[in-house]
Every structure is written in structure tokens, then in C-alpha cells.
Legacy VTK file of the C-alpha trace (Angstrom):
# vtk DataFile Version 3.0
C-alpha trace
ASCII
DATASET POLYDATA
POINTS 70 float
0.000 0.000 0.000
1.485 3.336 -1.044
1.310 6.199 1.395
1.787 9.923 1.021
5.020 9.774 3.021
7.786 9.223 0.465
10.605 8.799 2.955
9.565 5.480 4.418
10.428 1.796 4.234
8.024 -0.785 2.848
5.290 -2.126 5.130
7.087 -5.401 5.874
10.562 -3.825 6.137
11.681 -3.192 9.718
15.372 -2.502 9.188
16.601 -0.506 6.220
17.913 2.748 4.843
16.307 5.824 3.401
18.979 7.889 1.719
21.902 7.846 4.126
19.752 7.259 7.247
19.356 3.751 8.652
16.061 3.079 10.416
15.680 0.082 12.713
12.460 -0.908 14.480
12.872 -2.590 17.875
10.568 -5.493 18.712
8.493 -3.538 21.264
7.761 -0.814 18.709
6.676 -3.382 16.125
4.318 -4.927 18.658
2.745 -1.554 19.548
2.289 -0.324 15.979
-1.126 -1.847 15.298
-2.611 -0.706 18.615
-1.190 2.819 18.263
-2.545 3.109 14.725
-5.971 2.018 15.937
-5.964 4.578 18.767
-5.067 7.318 16.276
-7.772 6.193 13.847
-5.436 5.287 11.006
-4.119 2.134 9.404
-0.845 0.440 10.291
0.824 1.253 6.941
0.179 4.975 7.326
1.330 5.054 10.955
4.548 3.187 10.092
5.284 5.394 7.067
4.592 8.607 9.001
6.867 7.493 11.845
9.710 6.665 9.458
9.258 9.855 7.430
9.303 11.992 10.582
12.359 10.204 12.023
14.197 10.548 8.707
13.564 14.309 8.619
14.761 14.718 12.222
17.877 12.603 11.594
18.827 14.651 8.532
18.282 17.908 10.373
20.450 16.744 13.300
23.117 15.151 11.109
22.441 11.602 12.351
22.822 8.567 10.117
20.858 6.053 12.215
17.660 6.025 14.273
15.868 3.342 16.255
12.117 3.141 16.772
11.768 1.937 20.330
LINES 1 71
70 0 1 2 3 4 5 6 7 8 9 10 11 12 13 14 15 16 17 18 19 20 21 22 23 24 25 26 27 28 29 30 31 32 33 34 35 36 37 38 39 40 41 42 43 44 45 46 47 48 49 50 51 52 53 54 55 56 57 58 59 60 61 62 63 64 65 66 67 68 69
């Protein structure tokens, strides 16, 4: 499912790179994703893509090359 957040990994990808930023999802974050998406009234794909897009933008702004979703 395509989302409107271009800087994101695929839905089933939990560890990868966007540009020069590596994004790694920890197990606890993966487990919470569905519930958090439901609370926010959105689907899991959108919540995951938004999280990755936002973390990518912050990492670039701060000069980081890796982030972890905890």
C-alpha cells in the first residue's frame, strides 16, 4: 500500500535505509504499531510510514545517520 510519506520503508521492512539514514524498528515498537494506529484512527501502513518519514527528517536535520524506533 502506497502512502503519502515518500521517505519510508516498505510495510514489511523493519530494518533498512532511506537515503543515508538507517532506520531500525525494535521489537516492542513493532508490537505496539497496530494498537497505536488504531488509537489514532489510522491504518498500520500509514502510521509506520509517518513514523519513518518523521524520524528521517529529524535525523537529517540533526546530522544523524541512524535512528531506532523503540
